[in-house]
C-alpha positions as CSV (number, residue, x, y, z in Angstrom):
1,M,115.0,123.5,74.4
2,M,114.0,126.0,71.7
3,T,114.5,129.5,72.5
4,S,110.8,130.2,72.1
5,Q,109.9,128.0,74.9
6,L,110.9,128.5,78.4
7,S,110.7,126.5,81.6
8,L,108.2,127.8,83.9
9,S,110.7,127.6,86.6
10,W,113.4,129.5,84.9
11,D,110.9,132.3,83.7
12,I,109.5,133.0,87.1
13,S,112.7,133.1,88.9
14,V,113.8,135.8,86.3
15,L,111.0,137.7,86.2
16,S,110.6,137.7,89.8
17,R,114.3,138.2,91.0
18,A,113.4,141.8,92.2
19,L,110.6,140.2,94.5
20,W,112.2,136.9,95.6
21,G,115.9,137.2,94.6
22,S,117.5,134.3,92.6
23,V,116.2,130.9,93.4
24,M,117.9,128.9,90.4
25,D,121.5,129.8,91.0
26,S,122.1,126.3,92.4
27,K,125.7,125.0,93.6
28,D,124.0,121.6,93.5
29,T,123.5,120.7,90.2
30,R,123.0,116.9,90.8
31,H,119.4,117.3,92.4
32,V,116.4,118.2,90.3
33,I,113.2,118.4,91.3
34,A,110.3,117.8,88.7
35,V,106.6,119.5,88.9
36,T,104.0,118.3,86.6
37,G,100.2,118.3,86.7
38,D,96.9,120.2,85.7
39,P,98.0,123.6,84.8
40,T,95.7,126.5,86.0
41,I,95.3,130.2,85.4
42,D,93.7,131.6,88.4
43,W,92.0,134.9,87.2
44,A,90.6,137.8,89.4
45,V,88.9,140.8,89.4
46,M,90.3,143.5,91.8
47,L,87.3,145.3,93.3
48,P,87.3,149.0,94.4
49,D,87.2,149.8,98.1
50,H,83.6,151.3,97.8
51,R,81.2,149.6,95.6
52,C,79.3,151.7,93.1
53,P,75.7,151.9,93.5
54,T,74.9,153.8,90.3
55,M,75.8,153.7,86.6
56,E,77.5,157.2,87.0
57,E,79.5,156.2,90.0
58,R,80.9,153.2,88.4
59,L,83.1,155.6,86.0
60,N,84.9,156.9,89.2
61,S,85.7,153.3,90.5
62,V,88.6,151.4,89.6
63,A,88.2,147.8,89.1
64,T,91.3,145.5,87.5
65,T,92.0,142.3,86.2
66,H,94.7,140.2,87.6
67,W,96.0,136.5,87.0
68,H,98.1,134.0,89.1
69,W,99.4,130.6,88.2
70,G,97.7,128.0,89.9
71,G,97.6,124.3,90.0
72,A,100.7,122.6,89.0
73,L,102.2,125.8,87.9
74,G,101.6,127.5,91.2
75,L,103.0,124.2,93.1
76,C,106.0,124.7,91.0
77,Q,106.4,128.2,92.1
78,L,106.0,127.1,95.8
79,V,108.5,124.6,95.5
80,Q,111.0,127.1,94.2
81,M,110.4,129.3,97.1
82,A,110.8,126.4,99.4
83,V,114.0,124.9,98.1
84,G,115.9,128.1,97.2
85,N,119.1,127.3,95.2
86,K,119.4,123.8,96.7
87,A,118.4,122.2,93.5
88,K,117.1,122.8,90.1
89,V,113.3,123.0,89.7
90,R,111.8,122.1,86.5
91,G,108.3,122.6,85.7
92,Q,105.9,122.4,82.4
93,E,107.6,124.5,79.6
94,I,105.5,127.7,78.4
95,S,106.2,130.1,75.6
96,K,107.3,133.3,76.7
97,D,104.4,135.3,75.1
98,I,102.0,133.1,77.1
99,L,104.0,133.9,80.5
100,D,103.5,137.6,79.5
101,K,100.3,137.5,78.5
102,P,98.1,134.6,79.3
103,S,94.4,134.2,77.7
104,S,91.3,133.0,79.5
105,R,90.5,131.1,76.3
106,D,93.8,129.3,76.2
107,N,92.7,125.4,76.1
108,R,96.2,124.3,77.7
109,F,95.0,125.4,80.9
110,H,92.2,125.3,83.1
111,H,90.8,128.8,84.5
112,S,89.3,129.8,87.7
113,Y,87.5,132.8,88.4
114,N,87.5,134.9,91.5
115,I,87.2,138.2,93.2
116,V,89.8,139.8,95.5
117,Q,89.8,142.8,97.4
118,F,92.1,144.7,100.4
119,F,91.2,143.5,103.8
120,P,90.3,144.5,106.3
121,L,87.7,146.7,104.5
122,P,88.2,150.5,104.9
123,E,85.3,150.5,107.9
124,K,87.2,148.0,109.8
125,K,90.7,149.6,109.2
126,S,92.9,150.8,112.1
127,E,96.2,152.2,111.9
128,E,98.0,149.0,113.6
129,V,96.4,146.8,111.0
130,E,98.2,146.3,107.5
131,R,95.6,145.7,104.6
132,R,96.1,142.6,102.7
133,V,94.8,141.5,99.3
134,R,92.9,138.3,99.7
135,V,90.0,136.3,97.8
136,R,86.6,137.9,98.6
137,E,84.4,135.2,96.6
138,F,85.4,132.0,94.6
139,L,83.1,132.4,91.5
140,G,84.1,129.1,89.8
141,F,86.4,126.8,87.7
142,H,86.4,126.0,83.9
143,A,88.1,122.6,83.3
144,Q,89.2,121.7,80.1
145,H,88.9,117.9,80.6
146,D,89.7,116.0,77.3
147,G,90.0,119.2,75.6
148,L,93.0,120.2,77.5
149,G,96.0,121.1,75.2
150,P,99.4,119.6,75.8
151,L,102.1,121.3,77.5
152,D,105.8,120.2,77.2
153,Q,106.5,118.3,80.5
154,P,109.5,118.9,82.6
155,K,112.8,117.5,81.3
156,V,116.1,116.0,83.1
157,D,119.2,115.7,81.4
158,D,121.3,112.2,81.4
159,N,123.8,113.9,84.0
160,E,121.5,115.2,86.2
161,E,119.6,113.2,88.9
162,L,115.9,113.4,89.4
163,S,115.4,113.6,93.5
164,L,111.6,114.3,93.6
165,L,108.7,114.1,91.1
166,L,105.8,116.1,92.0
167,I,102.3,115.6,90.5
168,D,99.4,117.8,90.7
169,D,96.8,115.5,89.5
170,A,93.4,117.4,89.9
171,G,91.4,114.8,87.5
172,F,90.7,117.4,84.8
173,G,92.3,115.9,82.0
174,F,96.1,116.0,82.5
175,G,96.2,112.4,83.8
176,N,94.1,111.1,80.7
177,S,96.9,112.3,78.2
178,E,98.6,109.1,76.8
179,N,101.5,111.6,76.0
180,V,101.7,113.0,79.6
181,R,101.6,109.7,81.0
182,K,104.4,108.4,79.0
183,S,106.5,111.7,79.9
184,V,105.7,110.9,83.6
185,F,107.0,107.4,83.4
186,E,110.0,108.6,81.6
187,L,110.8,110.9,84.3
188,A,110.1,108.4,87.1
189,G,112.5,106.0,85.5
190,K,115.2,108.3,85.6
191,N,115.9,107.4,89.1
192,D,114.1,104.2,90.9
193,D,115.0,105.9,94.2
194,A,113.4,109.2,93.5
195,W,110.3,110.3,95.7
196,I,107.1,110.7,94.1
197,I,104.5,112.9,95.8
198,V,101.2,112.8,94.1
199,K,98.6,115.6,95.2
200,L,95.3,114.0,94.3
201,G,92.1,116.0,93.6
202,T,88.4,114.9,94.2
203,Q,88.0,113.9,90.8
204,V,91.0,111.5,90.7
205,L,89.5,109.7,93.6
206,K,86.3,109.5,91.7
207,G,88.3,107.6,88.7
208,D,88.9,110.4,86.4
209,S,92.6,109.8,86.0
210,A,94.3,107.0,84.1
211,L,97.9,108.4,85.2
212,W,97.1,107.6,89.0
213,Q,95.5,104.3,88.1
214,E,98.8,103.4,86.1
215,I,101.0,104.7,88.9
216,S,99.1,102.5,91.4
217,N,99.3,99.3,89.3
218,S,102.8,99.9,87.7
219,F,105.1,101.1,90.6
220,G,103.5,99.2,93.5
221,H,103.1,100.2,97.0
222,E,106.7,99.8,98.0
223,K,108.1,102.6,95.9
224,R,108.8,105.9,97.6
225,I,105.4,107.3,97.0
226,I,103.6,109.6,99.0
227,P,99.8,110.5,98.2
228,I,98.3,113.7,99.5
229,V,94.6,114.2,99.6
230,T,92.1,116.5,101.6
231,A,89.7,115.2,104.0
232,A,87.0,117.0,101.9
233,S,88.1,114.8,99.0
234,L,87.7,111.6,101.0
235,R,84.2,112.5,102.1
236,E,83.5,113.1,98.4
237,V,84.0,109.5,97.5
238,G,82.1,108.2,100.7
239,A,84.5,108.3,103.5
240,A,82.6,108.7,106.8
241,I,84.9,111.3,108.5
242,S,83.5,113.9,110.7
243,R,84.3,117.5,110.2
244,G,85.4,120.1,112.8
245,L,84.3,118.4,116.0
246,S,87.5,116.9,117.4
247,W,90.9,115.9,116.1
248,E,90.6,112.6,118.0
249,R,87.2,111.6,116.2
250,S,88.6,112.9,112.8
251,T,91.9,111.1,112.8
252,Q,90.2,107.6,114.2
253,D,87.5,108.1,111.4
254,V,90.2,108.2,109.0
255,L,91.8,105.1,110.2
256,A,88.5,103.3,110.5
257,E,87.8,103.9,106.8
258,L,91.1,102.9,105.7
259,N,91.0,99.6,107.9
260,R,87.9,98.5,106.2
261,A,88.9,99.6,102.7
262,T,89.6,96.3,101.7
263,S,85.6,95.7,101.5
264,S,84.9,99.4,100.5
265,P,82.9,99.8,97.4
266,H,85.2,102.8,96.6
267,A,88.2,102.0,94.8
268,A,90.0,105.2,95.7
269,L,89.8,103.9,99.5
270,R,91.2,100.8,98.6
271,T,94.0,102.0,96.7
272,L,95.0,104.5,99.3
273,A,94.9,102.0,101.9
274,Q,97.8,100.1,100.5
275,Y,100.2,103.0,100.5
276,K,102.7,102.7,103.3
277,R,102.4,106.8,104.0
278,L,99.6,108.8,103.3
279,V,99.2,112.7,104.2
280,I,95.6,113.9,104.6
281,S,95.1,117.7,104.6
282,F,92.6,119.3,106.9
283,G,93.2,122.7,105.5
284,P,95.3,125.2,107.6
285,A,94.4,123.7,111.0
286,G,95.9,120.3,110.5
287,A,97.2,117.6,108.8
288,F,97.6,113.7,109.5
289,L,100.4,111.3,108.5
290,V,99.1,107.8,108.2
291,D,102.2,105.6,108.5
292,R,102.1,101.9,108.4
293,T,106.0,101.2,107.6
294,E,106.7,99.8,110.9
295,G,103.6,98.9,112.7
296,P,100.2,100.3,113.1
297,S,100.7,102.9,115.9
298,R,103.2,105.1,114.1
299,H,100.2,107.6,112.7
300,V,100.9,111.1,113.5
301,L,98.5,114.2,113.9
302,Y,99.9,117.7,113.3
303,F,97.2,120.1,114.7
304,H,96.7,123.7,115.6
305,R,95.6,124.0,119.4
306,E,92.7,126.2,119.1
307,F,91.3,125.5,115.6
308,T,89.8,122.4,113.8
309,E,89.1,121.9,110.3
310,G,87.1,125.0,108.9
311,T,87.0,126.9,111.9
312,W,90.3,128.8,111.0
313,E,89.2,129.9,107.5
314,K,86.0,131.6,109.1
315,S,87.8,133.4,111.7
316,N,89.3,135.9,109.3
317,D,88.3,138.4,106.4
318,G,89.0,136.8,103.0
319,G,90.2,133.6,101.7
320,M,93.1,132.3,99.7
321,F,94.1,129.3,97.5
322,G,97.2,126.9,97.1
323,Y,97.0,125.4,100.6
324,T,97.5,121.9,99.7
325,Q,100.1,122.8,97.1
326,A,102.1,124.6,100.0
327,L,101.9,121.3,102.1
328,A,103.3,119.4,99.0
329,A,106.2,121.8,98.5
330,A,107.1,121.9,102.0
331,I,107.3,117.9,102.1
332,A,109.3,118.1,99.0
333,R,111.6,120.4,100.7
334,S,112.3,118.4,103.8
335,L,112.8,115.0,101.6
336,L,115.3,117.1,99.6
337,K,117.1,118.2,102.7
338,R,117.3,114.5,103.8
339,E,118.7,113.3,100.3
340,M,121.2,115.7,100.5
341,K,122.2,114.8,104.1
342,L,122.3,111.3,102.9
343,D,124.7,112.1,99.8
344,R,127.1,114.0,102.4
345,S,127.0,111.4,105.4
346,G,125.5,108.4,104.1
347,D,122.9,108.6,107.0
348,G,119.6,107.6,105.8
349,A,117.9,107.9,109.1
350,G,115.4,110.4,110.0
351,L,112.7,109.8,107.3
352,N,109.9,110.2,109.6
353,E,111.4,113.4,111.2
354,A,111.8,114.7,107.5
355,V,108.1,114.2,106.8
356,S,107.2,115.7,110.0
357,E,109.3,118.9,109.5
358,G,107.7,119.0,106.0
359,V,104.3,118.9,107.4
360,H,105.0,121.4,109.9
361,L,106.4,123.9,107.6
362,G,103.3,123.3,105.0
363,L,100.9,124.0,107.8
364,S,103.0,127.2,108.8
365,A,103.1,128.1,104.9
366,M,99.3,127.8,104.8
367,H,98.8,130.3,107.6
368,A,101.5,132.7,105.8
369,I,99.8,132.4,102.5
370,R,96.3,133.4,104.4
371,E,97.9,136.1,106.3
372,L,100.0,137.8,103.9
373,G,97.7,137.4,101.1
374,F,99.0,138.2,97.7
375,H,101.8,140.6,96.8
376,S,100.1,144.1,96.8
377,Q,102.8,145.7,94.6
378,P,100.7,145.0,91.7
379,F,97.5,146.1,93.1
380,G,98.7,149.6,94.7
381,E,97.0,150.8,97.9
382,S,95.4,153.7,95.9
383,E,92.7,152.8,93.5
384,S,94.1,155.3,90.8
385,R,97.4,153.6,90.7
386,R,96.0,150.1,90.2
387,K,97.1,148.3,87.0
388,P,96.0,145.1,85.4
389,G,98.6,142.3,85.8
390,R,100.0,139.3,87.6
391,M,99.4,138.7,91.4
392,E,102.0,136.5,93.3
393,F,102.3,134.9,96.7
394,F,105.0,136.4,99.1
395,N,108.3,134.8,98.9
396,G,108.3,134.4,102.8
397,C,105.2,132.2,102.9
398,M,107.4,129.4,102.5
399,S,110.1,130.4,105.1
400,K,110.7,127.6,108.0
401,K,111.2,130.9,110.3
402,Y,107.5,132.0,109.8
403,K,105.9,132.2,113.3
404,A,102.9,130.1,112.7
405,K,105.2,127.1,112.9
406,D,105.2,127.3,116.8
407,Q,101.3,127.2,117.0
408,F,101.2,123.5,115.8
409,E,101.4,120.5,117.9
410,S,102.0,116.9,117.0
411,V,100.7,113.4,118.8
412,R,100.7,109.9,117.9
413,V,97.3,108.3,117.0
414,P,96.3,104.9,118.1
415,E,94.4,102.6,115.9
416,P,90.7,102.4,116.8
417,R,89.4,99.8,118.9
418,L,87.3,97.2,116.9
419,G,83.7,97.4,118.0
420,S,84.0,100.6,120.1
421,E,82.3,103.9,119.5
422,L,85.0,106.5,118.2
423,P,87.0,108.1,119.4
424,T,88.6,105.5,121.7
425,W,91.4,107.8,122.9
426,S,91.9,111.5,124.0
427,I,94.9,113.8,123.3
428,L,94.8,114.6,127.1
429,S,95.7,110.8,127.8
430,R,99.3,111.9,127.4
431,F,99.1,113.0,131.2
432,T,98.8,109.4,132.3
433,T,99.7,110.0,136.1
434,A,98.0,111.8,138.7
435,D,101.1,114.1,139.8
436,S,101.7,115.1,136.3
437,L,98.1,115.9,135.5
438,E,98.0,118.0,138.8
439,T,101.3,119.8,138.2
440,K,100.1,120.7,134.7
441,A,96.8,122.0,135.9
442,V,98.4,124.3,138.4
443,S,100.5,125.7,135.7
444,V,97.1,126.4,133.8
445,A,95.3,127.8,136.5
446,L,98.1,130.2,137.0
447,Q,99.3,131.0,133.6
448,G,96.0,130.3,131.5
449,R,95.4,128.0,128.4
450,D,99.2,128.9,126.7
451,K,100.3,126.2,129.4
452,L,98.4,123.5,127.9
453,K,100.9,122.7,125.3
454,G,100.2,119.8,123.1
455,V,96.4,119.7,123.9
456,P,93.5,121.0,121.8
457,V,91.6,124.0,123.1
458,A,88.4,125.2,121.9
459,K,87.5,129.0,122.6
460,F,84.0,130.3,121.9
461,N,84.1,133.9,122.7
462,K,84.7,133.9,126.7
463,L,84.4,130.2,126.9
464,I,87.4,128.0,127.1
465,T,87.4,124.3,127.3
466,A,89.9,121.4,126.7
467,D,87.2,118.6,127.4
468,L,86.9,116.5,124.4
469,H,83.2,115.3,124.6
470,E,82.4,119.1,125.6
471,I,84.5,120.5,122.4
472,E,82.5,118.2,120.2
473,G,79.2,119.1,121.7
474,L,80.0,122.6,121.3
475,R,81.0,122.3,117.9
476,I,78.0,120.6,117.1
477,V,75.8,123.2,118.6
478,Q,77.7,126.0,116.7
479,N,77.3,124.4,113.3
480,L,73.5,123.8,114.1
481,I,73.1,127.5,114.9
482,R,75.2,128.8,112.0
483,E,73.4,126.7,109.5
484,Y,70.0,127.9,110.7
485,I,70.9,131.4,111.0
486,D,72.4,131.6,107.5
487,D,69.6,129.4,105.7
488,R,66.6,131.8,105.9
489,T,64.6,129.4,104.3
490,K,64.2,127.7,107.4
491,T,61.2,129.1,109.1
492,K,60.4,126.9,112.0
493,P,62.3,127.0,115.2
494,R,65.7,125.2,115.8
495,S,65.5,123.1,118.9
496,I,68.5,122.1,121.0
497,A,68.5,120.7,124.5
498,V,71.2,121.7,127.1
499,F,72.0,119.4,130.4
500,G,74.3,120.0,133.3
501,R,74.3,120.5,136.9
502,P,73.1,123.7,138.5
503,G,75.7,126.3,138.0
504,D,77.6,124.5,135.5
505,G,76.7,127.4,133.0
506,K,74.5,125.9,130.6
507,S,72.9,129.3,129.6
508,F,76.5,130.9,129.4
509,A,77.8,128.1,127.0
510,V,75.3,128.3,124.4
511,R,75.2,132.1,124.5
512,E,79.0,132.4,124.3
513,V,78.7,130.0,121.1
514,V,76.2,132.5,119.7
515,E,78.5,135.3,120.5
516,S,81.4,133.7,118.9
517,L,79.4,133.4,115.4
518,Y,77.5,136.7,115.6
519,P,78.9,139.2,118.0
520,D,76.2,141.9,117.2
521,R,73.3,140.0,117.9
522,K,70.7,141.5,120.1
523,G,70.4,139.6,123.7
524,G,68.0,136.6,123.9
525,L,64.9,135.9,125.8
526,T,65.0,133.7,128.8
527,F,61.8,132.0,130.6
528,N,62.0,129.8,133.5
529,V,59.3,127.1,132.8
530,S,59.2,126.0,136.5
531,Q,57.7,129.6,137.4
532,F,54.9,129.4,134.9
533,E,51.7,129.3,136.6
534,S,49.7,128.1,133.6
535,V,49.8,127.4,129.9
536,A,48.8,131.0,129.6
537,S,52.1,131.8,130.8
538,L,53.9,129.8,128.1
539,I,51.5,131.4,125.6
540,A,52.6,134.9,126.6
541,G,56.2,133.8,126.4
542,L,55.7,132.7,122.8
543,H,54.1,135.9,121.8
544,Q,57.2,137.5,122.8
545,V,59.3,135.3,120.9
546,R,56.8,136.0,118.0
547,D,57.3,139.6,118.3
548,R,61.0,139.4,118.2
549,A,60.9,137.1,115.2
550,L,58.9,139.6,113.4
551,E,61.8,142.2,113.7
552,G,63.7,140.1,111.4
553,E,66.3,138.4,113.5
554,A,65.8,134.9,114.9
555,P,65.9,135.3,118.8
556,L,67.9,132.9,120.9
557,V,65.2,131.5,123.6
558,F,66.1,129.8,126.7
559,W,63.4,127.4,128.3
560,D,65.1,126.9,131.5
561,E,63.9,124.1,133.7
562,F,61.9,122.7,130.7
563,D,61.7,119.4,132.5
564,S,59.7,120.7,135.5
565,N,56.6,119.2,136.7
566,Y,53.4,120.9,135.7
567,D,50.3,120.6,137.8
568,G,51.8,117.6,139.5
569,T,52.7,115.9,136.5
570,P,56.4,114.7,135.8
571,L,57.7,116.5,132.6
572,G,54.0,117.8,132.2
573,W,55.2,120.9,130.1
574,L,56.6,118.6,127.1
575,P,53.3,118.2,125.2
576,Y,53.0,122.0,125.1
577,F,56.3,122.5,123.5
578,L,55.4,119.9,120.3
579,S,53.5,122.1,118.0
580,P,55.9,125.0,118.3
581,M,58.9,122.8,118.1
582,Q,57.4,120.8,114.8
583,D,55.1,122.9,113.1
584,G,56.3,126.3,114.1
585,T,52.9,127.3,115.3
586,F,51.1,127.6,118.9
587,Q,47.3,128.0,119.5
588,Q,45.6,130.5,121.7
589,G,41.9,129.8,121.6
590,E,40.7,129.3,118.2
591,I,43.4,131.2,116.6
592,V,46.8,129.5,115.5
593,H,49.8,131.7,115.5
594,P,53.0,131.2,113.9
595,V,56.3,131.4,115.9
596,G,58.5,132.6,113.4
597,R,62.4,131.8,113.2
598,A,63.8,131.3,116.5
599,I,66.4,129.1,118.2
600,F,65.0,127.2,121.0
601,V,67.5,126.1,123.7
602,F,65.8,123.6,126.4
603,A,68.0,124.1,129.4
604,G,67.6,121.0,131.9
605,G,66.9,121.8,135.5
606,I,66.1,118.1,137.0
607,F,68.2,115.9,134.6
608,H,71.7,116.6,134.4
609,R,72.8,114.7,131.3
610,Y,70.9,113.8,127.9
611,A,71.1,110.1,128.7
612,D,69.4,110.5,132.3
613,F,66.8,112.6,130.7
614,M,65.9,109.8,128.4
615,E,66.4,106.9,130.6
616,N,64.1,108.3,133.2
617,A,61.5,110.0,131.1
618,I,60.4,106.6,129.8
619,K,59.7,105.4,133.2
620,V,57.0,108.4,133.6
621,K,53.5,107.3,133.2
622,G,52.3,108.0,129.5
623,H,56.0,108.8,128.7
624,S,55.0,112.4,129.0
625,K,55.8,112.8,125.4
626,A,59.4,112.5,126.0
627,G,59.9,110.4,122.9
628,D,58.2,112.9,120.9
629,F,59.7,115.7,122.3
630,A,63.4,114.0,121.6
631,S,62.6,113.3,118.1
632,R,61.9,117.2,117.4
633,L,65.4,118.0,118.9
634,Q,68.1,118.9,116.2
635,G,70.6,118.4,118.7
636,Y,71.8,118.5,122.4
637,L,74.8,119.4,124.6
638,D,75.9,118.0,127.9
639,V,77.9,120.8,129.7
640,V,80.8,119.9,131.4
641,G,81.2,121.6,134.8
642,P,84.0,121.8,137.6
643,N,82.8,118.3,139.1
644,P,83.7,114.8,137.5
645,G,80.6,113.1,136.0
646,P,79.7,109.7,136.9
647,D,81.6,108.0,134.2
648,Q,84.9,110.0,134.9
649,H,87.6,109.1,137.2
650,E,89.5,111.5,139.3
651,E,92.5,111.0,137.4
652,E,90.9,112.1,134.1
653,A,92.4,115.1,132.5
654,G,89.2,116.5,131.1
655,W,87.7,117.7,134.2
656,M,90.9,118.8,136.0
657,F,91.8,121.1,133.2
658,H,88.2,122.6,132.9
659,R,88.5,123.4,136.6
660,A,92.1,125.0,136.0
661,L,90.7,126.9,133.0
662,L,87.7,128.1,135.1
663,L,89.8,129.0,137.9
664,N,92.3,131.2,135.9
665,H,89.1,133.1,134.4
666,F,87.8,133.9,137.8
667,L,91.3,135.0,139.1
668,N,92.1,137.3,136.2
669,D,88.6,138.9,136.8
670,A,89.3,139.5,140.4
671,G,92.6,141.1,139.5
672,I,94.7,139.1,141.2
673,G,98.6,140.4,140.9
674,K,101.3,138.8,139.1
675,R,104.8,137.5,140.0
676,V,107.8,135.8,138.2
677,N,108.1,132.1,139.1
678,R,111.4,130.3,139.0
679,D,111.4,129.5,135.4
680,N,111.3,133.3,134.8
681,E,107.6,133.2,133.5
682,K,104.8,135.6,134.7
683,E,102.2,133.8,136.6
684,L,99.0,135.0,138.8
685,D,100.4,135.6,142.6
686,V,98.4,132.8,144.2
687,D,99.5,130.4,147.0
688,E,100.2,126.9,145.6
689,G,98.2,125.4,148.6
690,V,95.0,127.5,147.5
691,V,95.3,126.4,143.9
692,R,95.6,122.9,144.9
693,A,92.7,123.2,147.0
694,F,90.4,124.8,144.4
695,L,91.5,121.9,141.8
696,G,91.6,118.9,144.2
697,V,88.5,119.5,146.4
698,G,85.9,116.7,145.9
699,E,82.7,118.6,144.7
700,Y,81.7,122.2,144.1
701,I,78.0,122.0,145.4
702,H,76.6,124.7,143.1
703,G,79.0,123.8,140.3
704,A,81.0,126.7,138.8
705,R,78.9,129.3,140.7
706,S,80.4,127.7,143.8
707,M,84.0,128.2,142.6
708,H,83.3,131.8,141.5
709,A,81.5,132.4,144.8
710,I,84.8,131.5,146.9
711,V,87.1,133.6,144.7
712,D,84.3,136.4,145.3
713,T,83.9,136.2,149.0
714,S,88.0,135.8,149.5
715,R,89.3,139.0,151.1
716,L,91.3,140.3,148.2
717,H,92.3,143.7,146.3
718,R,93.3,144.1,142.8
719,G,96.9,143.8,142.1
720,G,97.4,141.9,145.3
721,K,98.3,138.4,146.2
722,F,95.7,135.6,146.9
723,G,97.3,133.7,150.0
724,R,95.7,131.4,152.3
725,S,95.0,133.9,154.7
726,N,92.6,135.5,152.3
727,L,90.3,132.5,152.0
728,P,86.9,133.0,153.6
729,H,85.9,131.2,156.8
730,K,85.4,127.4,156.9
731,T,81.6,128.1,157.5
732,L,81.5,130.3,154.1
733,L,83.4,127.5,152.3
734,D,81.0,124.9,153.5
735,L,78.2,126.8,151.5
736,H,80.1,125.6,148.3
737,V,82.7,122.7,149.2
738,S,83.5,120.7,151.9
739,G,85.3,123.4,154.0
740,E,87.2,120.6,155.9
741,Q,88.7,118.9,152.6
742,F,89.6,122.2,151.2
743,L,91.5,123.4,154.0
744,K,93.2,120.3,154.5
745,I,94.8,120.5,151.0
746,V,95.7,124.1,151.5
747,R,97.5,122.9,154.9
748,A,99.2,120.1,153.1
749,V,101.4,122.2,150.7
750,P,104.1,124.6,152.1
751,P,103.1,128.3,151.8
752,T,104.4,130.1,148.6
753,V,107.2,132.5,149.7
754,G,107.8,135.5,147.8
């Protein structure tokens, strides 16, 4: 190697020693990891804390330029952080003058452009919050494509052993170089048993990489190759994978696409379906390992309990990049660890465990990258001290000790059943017996959602649910509302229907969804259609909606009991909603008024589910315009209450956990005291028989309202215990449940002592 050329890996370790410590003083000289791919420089402008509104004020506001190694160069850096001194890491070779002073005109690199800033912003800052440098805006990307100048590829000496080869192929020109392909194949030929991890960009899946095509054709699919792709990239090439509704649906969508890949018109899906292992990233919220090595049901989902794809990024200030690189680096670390164990003991078992550990670490690293941001040292908290220069990730982001690792769960994913509507399974199905389900539900009622280990939980402000179908419905509604509010070109109302039994919290559910998105919005408008005396009452309500819309904010408008009779006609109000929904107008006399921007929420009072509404509506003489009404809806939600639906069985986990979460909420609001249980855990001080009665009683007559009423009418005091003697009299219980059944369950359990 010429002295004017430095391996990126070596140079980073030397230049960054003060920050990260030595990463290259390896005691194990046998193992070498080579990293190559599309090289990128991420450029950024650091904004001042306060934007300058005038030409003169700009002279007193400091803005600086910075850069960061991205693409394969960033992957090399993350691999070094991950493996420490356990192996030699070889990256593409770059001259030292470029390392010190890169140029945005250098055609040997792709260039991305960004704006960075300290977060939280000054007006949100408190003494307890440490500010972090993150990306405020991703401006764009300049790819060199066929004009990409060559970099010298990683080299492995004859006396060294290549353990892993990592390729970050974004499809922007790297993989189309004949010299690059030759070098990569020479590297791979150093060791037939070396693992090859290939991070594939969207353009590669679209066919813009000769390298990936040759790897797939030359090595075959038995070689130890692990492709890593994002779900977003798969969608770009035609895969029908749902986004952010539920983990069950997303994973079974993936499997369904791979199962029918042989007949797919998309070559990328046909190729990926042939690999024994495939890792699909859903961003910082989860990843899916498709494993076809020993049967069809070894697929594993790794997921965050409270987030799904896309939701975690929206929950914080600022963004970051490097997420998928972190996942690839973490998997490389775990595979290296396994290879070193194999060298020492000859034990080659635990491959799936190694990949699992790598995925968990990778997800944790994504959270660390986002939470820690870029190292703030080059920026300086004070604007006057900021200087242009390189920006780096924190070394600790690849540490297995990072706390986010404990927030992820894993679960086996079965193959979807042919001909069945997806998803065909629920993560809650792990609670297979009534006893285990009820025991788990008791602990959830007493300790909250943290006891729902291994179960996805959705939180929308104060609304918490673990029911798969309700989670999906709420997220659909959330997406519909977000898209409408953010797109001000939409001038007609957005219409959503909500169904549920009285007391199930239909209005509460939608309000909490809106509150989770826009906490500073004004309160909405509510009209009970069943109390309208005439069409004039509806017109008056629409005028109120119009007045609020003219104030500049799309109001949330509830039309309660929209399915009421009008003048003796079933569903008689529906025709009067058609024009406001479709045209965004209503007529008063000869004058047509615009409604303006608004979110219409039609809450059912007669029908408890959308399917019931449609099934019975068509039986009404003249159809009452039900079909026209339904065609104008953009979405609907069936709210899950504390009672099992007609298609649910008592042993199903969804409603039982829904009851437990509701009960926990009501008990906390009542100020019940705490105790320490036999496992030394703090929990609400409630008699177990009382808890089991709340969970096991057959029906709440008025839905969640009845559960709340029983807690509210019990003789309780804040900080005290909720014992069986605190319950209301049977005659009061009978207003809301079968008092006899409720008390029978209470007495069947020995009293809780202590």
